[in-house]
C-alpha positions as a Python dict, from the first residue, in 0.01 Angstrom:
ca = {
    (1, 'X'): (0, 0, 0),
    (2, 'X'): (185, -312, -107),
    (3, 'X'): (1, -357, -436),
    (4, 'X'): (42, 9, -538),
    (5, 'X'): (416, 40, -486),
    (6, 'X'): (508, 5, -851),
    (7, 'X'): (247, 265, -945),
    (8, 'X'): (364, 507, -678),
    (9, 'X'): (727, 480, -786),
    (10, 'X'): (625, 551, -1147),
    (11, 'X'): (428, 861, -1049),
    (12, 'X'): (701, 985, -815),
    (13, 'X'): (959, 964, -1094),
    (14, 'X'): (728, 1145, -1336),
    (15, 'X'): (665, 1421, -1082),
    (16, 'X'): (1038, 1466, -1026),
    (17, 'X'): (1097, 1470, -1403),
    (18, 'X'): (839, 1749, -1433),
    (19, 'X'): (1017, 1960, -1172),
    (20, 'X'): (817, 1884, -860),
    (21, 'X'): (1051, 1905, -561),
    (22, 'X'): (1095, 1632, -303),
    (23, 'X'): (947, 1862, -38),
    (24, 'X'): (640, 1922, -254),
    (25, 'X'): (593, 1548, -302),
    (26, 'X'): (605, 1486, 73),
    (27, 'X'): (362, 1773, 135),
    (28, 'X'): (116, 1641, -122),
    (29, 'X'): (137, 1288, 12),
    (30, 'X'): (63, 1396, 367),
    (31, 'X'): (-207, 1650, 280),
    (32, 'X'): (-395, 1462, 10),
    (33, 'X'): (-355, 1098, 109),
    (34, 'X'): (-337, 1146, 484),
    (35, 'X'): (-55, 1082, 725),
    (36, 'X'): (-107, 704, 771),
    (37, 'X'): (-96, 642, 396),
    (38, 'X'): (199, 877, 349),
    (39, 'X'): (382, 701, 629),
    (40, 'X'): (325, 367, 456),
    (41, 'X'): (455, 512, 130),
    (42, 'X'): (781, 644, 277),
    (43, 'X'): (985, 335, 189),
    (44, 'X'): (891, 378, -178),
    (45, 'X'): (953, 752, -162),
    (46, 'X'): (1299, 708, -6),
    (47, 'X'): (1393, 448, -267),
    (48, 'X'): (1289, 670, -559),
    (49, 'X'): (1459, 977, -412),
    (50, 'X'): (1781, 778, -362),
    (51, 'X'): (1769, 645, -718),
    (52, 'X'): (1721, 996, -853),
    (53, 'X'): (2022, 1123, -656),
    (54, 'X'): (2237, 837, -792),
    (55, 'X'): (2159, 931, -1154),
}
């Protein structure tokens, strides 16, 4: 996951910009990438969600 973090953050921001909800993002991560990968991605997800709330 470490070498895809910048890509994930980019795609998370684009999804949020297009109206995808945070709950939908979490659901898609767990269903389509699998729980272990989604769990690894949570630090990036939390960071992006926090940045979006601060804007």
